[in-house]
C-alpha positions as CSV (number, residue, x, y, z in Angstrom):
1,M,-100.3,118.3,-136.2
2,K,-101.6,119.4,-132.8
3,R,-99.6,118.0,-129.9
4,S,-100.8,117.5,-126.4
5,F,-98.9,119.0,-123.5
6,S,-97.1,116.8,-121.0
7,R,-97.7,117.1,-117.3
8,R,-95.0,119.8,-117.0
9,N,-96.4,121.7,-120.0
10,F,-99.9,121.5,-118.5
11,L,-98.7,122.9,-115.3
12,G,-97.2,125.8,-117.2
13,V,-100.4,126.4,-119.1
14,V,-102.8,126.3,-116.1
15,G,-100.2,128.0,-113.9
16,I,-97.7,125.7,-112.5
17,A,-96.6,122.1,-110.9
18,P,-82.8,111.7,-91.3
19,L,-84.5,114.9,-90.0
20,I,-82.4,117.9,-89.0
21,S,-82.6,121.5,-87.8
22,A,-79.7,124.0,-87.8
23,L,-79.1,127.4,-86.4
24,A,-80.1,130.1,-88.9
25,G,-77.3,131.8,-90.8
26,K,-74.6,129.2,-89.9
27,K,-73.0,126.7,-92.2
28,I,-74.1,123.2,-91.7
29,N,-72.4,119.9,-92.1
30,S,-74.2,117.8,-94.8
31,I,-76.2,114.9,-93.6
32,Q,-74.4,111.6,-94.3
33,E,-77.4,109.8,-95.6
34,T,-76.0,107.2,-98.0
35,F,-78.0,105.1,-100.4
36,N,-75.9,102.0,-101.1
37,S,-77.1,99.2,-103.3
38,S,-75.7,96.3,-105.3
39,A,-76.7,98.1,-108.5
40,V,-74.7,101.2,-107.5
41,N,-71.7,99.0,-106.5
42,E,-71.8,97.3,-109.9
43,N,-71.0,100.4,-112.0
44,N,-68.4,99.4,-114.5
45,I,-66.9,102.8,-115.4
46,A,-67.7,105.0,-112.4
47,E,-66.9,105.0,-108.7
48,I,-69.4,106.5,-106.2
49,I,-67.5,108.5,-103.5
50,E,-70.3,109.7,-101.4
51,T,-74.1,110.3,-101.5
52,K,-75.6,112.6,-98.9
53,T,-78.4,115.0,-98.2
54,I,-77.2,118.6,-98.5
55,C,-80.3,120.5,-97.7
56,I,-83.3,119.9,-95.4
57,E,-85.7,122.7,-94.4
58,P,-87.4,122.0,-91.1
59,G,-91.0,123.2,-90.6
60,R,-91.5,126.4,-88.7
61,F,-95.2,127.0,-88.2
62,P,-97.7,125.3,-85.8
63,L,-99.9,122.6,-87.2
64,S,-103.6,123.2,-87.5
65,C,-104.3,121.2,-84.3
66,I,-107.5,123.0,-83.3
67,T,-110.2,121.7,-81.0
68,I,-113.3,123.1,-79.3
69,N,-113.2,123.7,-75.6
70,K,-116.1,123.3,-73.1
71,D,-117.2,126.9,-73.8
72,G,-117.4,126.3,-77.5
73,H,-114.3,128.2,-78.4
74,P,-111.6,127.0,-80.8
75,V,-108.3,126.5,-79.1
76,Q,-104.8,125.2,-80.1
77,A,-104.9,121.5,-79.2
78,S,-101.1,120.9,-79.3
79,N,-97.9,122.7,-80.0
80,G,-96.9,120.6,-83.0
81,I,-94.9,122.0,-85.8
82,E,-95.5,121.4,-89.5
83,P,-93.3,118.6,-91.1
84,N,-90.1,119.3,-92.9
85,R,-90.6,121.3,-96.1
86,Y,-90.7,119.8,-99.6
87,L,-87.7,120.7,-101.8
88,G,-87.3,120.0,-105.5
89,W,-85.9,120.5,-108.9
90,P,-82.3,121.8,-108.3
91,T,-79.5,122.9,-110.6
92,V,-75.8,123.4,-109.7
93,V,-73.1,125.6,-111.0
94,L,-69.3,125.9,-110.2
95,T,-68.4,129.5,-110.3
96,K,-65.1,131.1,-111.4
97,N,-64.0,131.5,-107.8
98,N,-64.6,127.7,-107.2
99,E,-67.8,128.2,-105.3
100,L,-70.6,125.7,-105.7
101,I,-74.1,127.2,-105.9
102,V,-77.3,125.2,-106.0
103,V,-80.7,126.7,-106.7
104,Y,-84.1,124.9,-106.2
105,S,-87.7,125.4,-105.4
106,G,-88.1,125.2,-101.6
107,D,-90.2,125.9,-98.5
108,R,-93.0,124.0,-100.1
109,D,-95.8,121.9,-98.6
110,S,-95.8,119.4,-101.4
111,H,-95.2,118.8,-105.1
112,V,-98.1,121.1,-105.9
113,C,-98.8,124.0,-103.5
114,P,-98.9,127.8,-103.4
115,Y,-95.7,128.4,-101.4
116,G,-92.7,127.5,-103.6
117,K,-89.8,129.9,-103.6
118,T,-86.6,130.0,-105.5
119,Q,-83.9,129.3,-102.9
120,L,-80.1,129.1,-102.9
121,I,-77.4,127.2,-101.0
122,S,-73.6,127.4,-101.6
123,S,-70.4,125.6,-100.7
124,S,-66.9,126.9,-100.7
125,D,-65.3,123.5,-99.9
126,N,-66.3,121.3,-102.9
127,G,-69.6,120.3,-101.4
128,K,-68.4,119.1,-98.0
129,T,-70.5,121.7,-96.2
130,W,-73.3,123.9,-97.4
131,S,-74.8,127.2,-96.3
132,Q,-78.3,127.7,-94.9
133,P,-81.0,128.2,-97.6
134,R,-81.5,131.8,-98.8
135,T,-84.6,132.9,-100.7
136,I,-83.8,134.8,-103.8
137,T,-87.3,134.9,-105.4
138,N,-90.7,134.7,-103.8
139,T,-93.5,135.9,-106.2
140,P,-97.2,135.9,-105.3
141,L,-97.5,132.5,-107.2
142,D,-95.8,129.2,-106.8
143,D,-92.2,129.5,-108.0
144,R,-91.1,126.1,-109.5
145,D,-87.9,124.6,-110.9
146,A,-84.7,126.6,-110.8
147,G,-81.8,126.8,-113.3
148,I,-78.5,128.6,-112.8
149,I,-75.5,129.5,-114.8
150,Q,-72.6,131.9,-114.5
151,T,-72.0,133.8,-117.7
152,R,-68.5,134.6,-119.1
153,K,-68.8,138.1,-117.7
154,G,-69.4,136.6,-114.2
155,T,-73.1,137.3,-114.0
156,L,-75.3,134.7,-112.3
157,V,-78.5,134.0,-114.3
158,V,-81.4,132.1,-112.6
159,S,-84.4,130.8,-114.4
160,W,-87.8,129.5,-113.1
161,F,-91.5,129.4,-113.9
162,T,-94.6,130.3,-111.9
163,S,-97.7,128.2,-111.3
164,L,-101.3,128.3,-110.3
165,A,-101.8,124.6,-110.5
166,F,-102.8,124.5,-106.8
167,E,-106.1,126.1,-107.8
168,S,-106.9,123.7,-110.6
169,P,-109.3,120.7,-109.9
170,T,-106.9,118.6,-112.0
171,W,-104.6,118.5,-108.9
172,K,-107.4,117.3,-106.6
173,G,-105.4,117.1,-103.4
174,A,-103.9,120.6,-103.8
175,Y,-107.2,122.0,-105.0
176,N,-109.0,120.7,-102.0
177,K,-106.5,122.3,-99.7
178,Y,-105.5,125.6,-101.5
179,A,-108.4,126.6,-103.7
180,R,-109.3,129.5,-101.4
181,I,-105.8,130.8,-101.6
182,G,-106.2,131.0,-105.4
183,E,-109.3,133.0,-104.9
184,K,-107.4,135.6,-102.9
185,I,-105.0,136.3,-105.7
186,G,-106.4,138.9,-107.9
187,D,-106.6,138.4,-111.7
188,K,-104.2,141.4,-112.2
189,T,-101.6,139.7,-110.1
190,K,-102.1,136.4,-111.8
191,K,-101.7,138.0,-115.2
192,E,-98.6,139.9,-114.1
193,W,-96.7,137.0,-112.6
194,L,-97.9,133.8,-114.4
195,G,-95.1,132.8,-116.8
196,N,-91.5,131.9,-117.3
197,W,-88.7,134.1,-115.9
198,M,-85.1,135.0,-115.6
199,R,-83.3,137.2,-113.1
200,R,-79.6,138.2,-112.9
201,S,-77.1,139.0,-110.2
202,T,-73.9,141.0,-111.0
203,D,-72.5,140.7,-107.4
204,M,-72.3,136.9,-107.0
205,G,-75.8,136.6,-105.6
206,K,-75.8,139.3,-103.0
207,T,-78.5,141.2,-104.8
208,W,-80.8,140.3,-107.7
209,L,-82.1,142.5,-110.5
210,Q,-85.8,142.6,-111.4
211,P,-87.2,139.4,-113.2
212,T,-87.6,139.5,-116.9
213,P,-89.9,137.2,-118.9
214,T,-88.9,134.5,-121.3
215,V,-91.0,132.5,-123.8
216,G,-89.9,129.0,-122.8
217,T,-89.0,127.3,-119.6
218,A,-86.6,124.4,-118.8
219,P,-85.6,123.0,-115.4
220,H,-81.9,123.6,-115.7
221,G,-82.0,127.0,-117.6
222,P,-79.8,128.4,-120.3
223,V,-76.2,127.7,-121.2
224,N,-73.1,129.6,-122.3
225,L,-71.9,129.7,-125.9
226,K,-68.2,130.1,-126.7
227,N,-68.9,133.5,-128.3
228,G,-70.2,134.9,-125.0
229,H,-73.9,134.6,-126.0
230,L,-76.4,132.5,-124.1
231,I,-78.9,130.0,-125.5
232,Y,-82.0,128.7,-123.9
233,V,-84.0,125.7,-125.2
234,G,-87.3,125.5,-123.4
235,T,-90.9,124.4,-123.5
236,G,-93.1,127.2,-124.8
237,Q,-95.2,128.7,-127.7
238,Y,-94.2,131.7,-129.8
239,K,-96.5,132.6,-132.7
240,E,-96.4,129.5,-134.8
241,L,-93.4,128.1,-133.1
242,G,-93.3,125.4,-130.3
243,P,-93.6,123.4,-128.2
244,V,-89.8,123.4,-128.0
245,V,-88.5,126.9,-128.7
246,V,-84.9,128.2,-128.8
247,E,-84.1,131.6,-127.4
248,K,-80.8,133.5,-127.5
249,S,-79.4,136.4,-125.5
250,I,-76.5,138.5,-126.8
251,D,-76.4,141.0,-123.9
252,D,-75.5,138.7,-120.9
253,G,-79.0,137.5,-120.3
254,I,-80.7,140.9,-120.1
255,T,-83.0,140.3,-123.1
256,W,-84.0,137.2,-125.0
257,K,-85.1,136.6,-128.6
258,V,-86.7,133.5,-130.1
259,I,-84.5,132.2,-133.0
260,G,-86.0,128.9,-133.8
261,Q,-87.7,125.7,-132.7
262,I,-86.8,122.0,-132.6
263,P,-88.9,119.8,-134.9
264,L,-90.4,116.7,-133.4
265,P,-91.4,113.3,-134.7
266,P,-95.0,113.1,-136.1
267,L,-96.3,111.0,-133.2
268,A,-94.5,112.9,-130.4
269,K,-97.1,114.1,-127.8
270,S,-95.6,114.5,-124.3
271,I,-92.7,116.9,-124.8
272,A,-91.1,119.0,-122.1
273,E,-88.0,120.0,-120.1
274,P,-85.2,120.1,-122.6
275,H,-81.5,121.0,-122.0
276,V,-78.8,122.0,-124.5
277,I,-75.0,122.2,-124.7
278,E,-72.4,123.5,-127.1
279,L,-69.6,121.0,-128.0
280,P,-66.0,121.7,-129.1
281,S,-66.9,121.4,-132.8
282,G,-69.5,124.1,-132.4
283,K,-72.4,121.7,-132.7
284,L,-75.3,122.1,-130.3
285,V,-76.9,119.1,-128.8
286,A,-80.3,119.3,-127.1
287,M,-82.1,116.5,-125.3
288,I,-85.8,116.5,-124.4
289,R,-88.0,114.8,-121.9
290,N,-90.7,112.5,-123.5
291,E,-92.9,110.3,-121.5
292,S,-95.5,109.4,-124.0
293,K,-96.7,105.9,-123.1
294,E,-97.9,105.0,-126.6
295,F,-94.7,106.1,-128.4
296,H,-91.3,106.5,-126.7
297,H,-92.2,105.3,-123.2
298,G,-89.9,107.7,-121.5
299,F,-86.8,107.6,-123.8
300,L,-85.0,110.9,-124.1
301,L,-85.1,112.6,-127.5
302,Q,-82.1,114.3,-129.1
303,S,-81.7,117.0,-131.7
304,E,-78.6,118.8,-133.1
305,S,-77.9,122.2,-134.6
306,F,-74.9,123.3,-136.7
307,D,-75.8,126.9,-137.1
308,G,-75.9,128.3,-133.6
309,G,-79.5,127.1,-132.9
310,K,-81.4,128.6,-135.8
311,T,-82.2,125.2,-137.4
312,W,-82.3,121.7,-135.8
313,S,-82.6,118.1,-136.8
314,V,-85.8,116.3,-136.1
315,A,-85.6,115.0,-132.6
316,K,-84.9,111.2,-132.4
317,E,-85.0,108.7,-129.6
318,T,-81.7,108.0,-127.8
319,G,-82.4,104.7,-126.1
320,I,-81.9,106.4,-122.7
321,W,-84.9,105.9,-120.4
322,G,-85.3,108.8,-117.9
323,Y,-86.0,112.4,-117.6
324,P,-85.4,115.3,-117.6
325,P,-81.9,115.6,-119.0
326,H,-79.0,117.7,-117.9
327,L,-76.0,117.9,-120.2
328,A,-72.4,118.7,-119.2
329,L,-69.1,118.6,-121.1
330,L,-66.3,117.0,-119.1
331,N,-62.6,118.1,-119.3
332,N,-61.7,115.3,-121.7
333,N,-64.6,116.4,-124.0
334,V,-66.7,113.4,-123.0
335,L,-70.4,114.4,-123.0
336,L,-72.4,113.6,-119.9
337,V,-76.1,113.4,-119.4
338,T,-77.7,112.9,-116.0
339,Y,-81.4,112.1,-115.5
340,G,-83.9,110.4,-113.2
341,R,-85.2,106.9,-113.8
342,R,-88.8,107.5,-112.6
343,K,-89.9,103.9,-112.7
344,A,-88.8,100.8,-110.8
345,P,-86.0,100.5,-110.0
346,F,-86.1,104.2,-109.2
347,S,-82.6,105.8,-109.4
348,Q,-80.5,108.8,-110.4
349,R,-78.5,107.8,-113.5
350,A,-75.9,109.0,-116.0
351,C,-74.7,108.1,-119.4
352,L,-71.7,109.1,-121.5
353,S,-71.0,109.8,-125.2
354,Y,-67.5,109.8,-126.6
355,D,-68.4,111.2,-130.0
356,E,-70.4,114.4,-129.4
357,G,-73.7,112.6,-128.9
358,K,-73.7,110.5,-132.0
359,T,-73.8,107.4,-129.8
360,W,-74.3,106.8,-126.1
361,D,-72.6,104.1,-124.0
362,L,-75.9,102.4,-122.9
363,D,-74.0,99.2,-121.9
364,N,-72.3,101.2,-119.1
365,E,-75.2,103.3,-117.8
366,I,-74.2,104.7,-114.4
367,I,-76.4,104.4,-111.4
368,L,-75.6,107.3,-109.1
369,A,-78.1,106.6,-106.3
370,D,-81.2,104.6,-105.6
371,A,-84.5,106.3,-104.7
372,F,-87.6,105.2,-102.8
373,N,-90.3,106.3,-105.3
374,G,-90.9,108.2,-108.5
375,D,-91.0,111.7,-107.0
376,M,-87.3,112.3,-107.6
377,G,-84.7,113.1,-110.2
378,Y,-83.8,116.3,-112.0
379,P,-80.1,115.7,-111.5
380,A,-77.6,118.4,-112.6
381,S,-73.9,117.8,-112.7
382,V,-70.6,119.8,-112.6
383,Q,-67.0,118.6,-112.8
384,L,-64.8,119.7,-109.9
385,K,-61.2,120.9,-110.2
386,D,-59.8,117.4,-109.3
387,G,-61.8,115.8,-112.2
388,S,-64.5,114.2,-110.0
389,I,-68.1,115.0,-110.6
390,L,-70.8,116.3,-108.3
391,S,-74.5,115.6,-109.2
392,V,-77.3,117.2,-107.3
393,Y,-81.0,116.1,-107.4
394,Y,-84.1,115.8,-105.2
395,Q,-85.7,112.8,-103.6
396,S,-87.0,111.5,-100.3
397,P,-84.6,110.2,-97.7
398,G,-87.1,107.5,-96.7
399,H,-90.7,106.3,-97.1
400,G,-93.2,109.0,-96.0
401,Q,-90.6,111.7,-95.6
402,P,-90.7,115.0,-97.7
403,T,-88.1,115.3,-100.5
404,N,-84.8,117.0,-99.8
405,I,-81.8,118.1,-101.9
406,L,-79.1,115.5,-102.2
407,S,-75.7,115.2,-103.9
408,T,-73.7,112.3,-105.2
409,H,-69.9,112.8,-105.5
410,W,-68.4,110.4,-108.0
411,R,-65.6,109.9,-110.5
412,L,-65.0,108.0,-113.7
413,K,-62.7,105.0,-113.3
414,K,-59.4,105.2,-115.2
């Protein structure tokens, strides 16, 4: 049965989709912007330690404040600077040397624009302070989403996908503003760069090797397997396989091979942005974003594999409303999924499974932070050495303000 693409899949097909300034190159104190609510305070099994903004990128360039003088010449009418930049779709990793690294799409005008770059911030003090943003990828197209892992060999692997959605009339606001930019990008360049990508660093992010293509894409990238291989469950098409394909790398992320696909329910239509994890038993659990209004209404789908990702069960509804998912295994072998609730009440959320994903503790869904609107989410989580958890995500700090990168530091109650 032919399945339609979700918003994120469409963006891939057509080619996707407090204020502060700091001295460049210096470490900054994170902004203490806390989002308290009665809902957050009512978490039964979790305690919120701190929620704060960890990255804001101020505007740098003059606004287009042009007027015509008495002689009929265009002149700069004011010295205004563009607003803070739009930041989105982060992923976090805790490295072997106890450094936190967050990658995201930054230096953007808005949700859809030509300017997105893959950027990186880091923290060596468990998230108390963070470095200034550093650009690690800036292709000729819009670089969106960013996943990151550290392999068992110590290599950093970053994933992302490129977009031309800003030149599509489907995105009217972006098209009206940026269509001429799309015209300036040659067809050869578009063909060369439009797609899904990985790149590696063998020196802890000081330098990055050339990008290599992948078939699929997913916001939080691939994951490690116990045998040292990497597995990547993403949205893509390969021959007769898709839209959720499974890729594997046996050479530390240098090359990737499609090994299977995840079967979907007959009525599934709006499928995108999966994530996967390997559990102590060796079982793989994948969860998938599904926002089909006439079917699942935003409930995450879940599938399992018992043979290393070659074959999978038909994805089934979990009862967890939100997207997209990020899976993490805690030190006590409890499975954690974090996700954004992108309908009222908007919030960043988490849920636990104590039986390797067979059931989820929906009665004790955790609210990590409230949000102001639906342009938010994509939380990713890591467990720190002391057992507490750090979740990073994007959202606006207030009505009318561009989105930033935030973190919630929290712990499970004993």
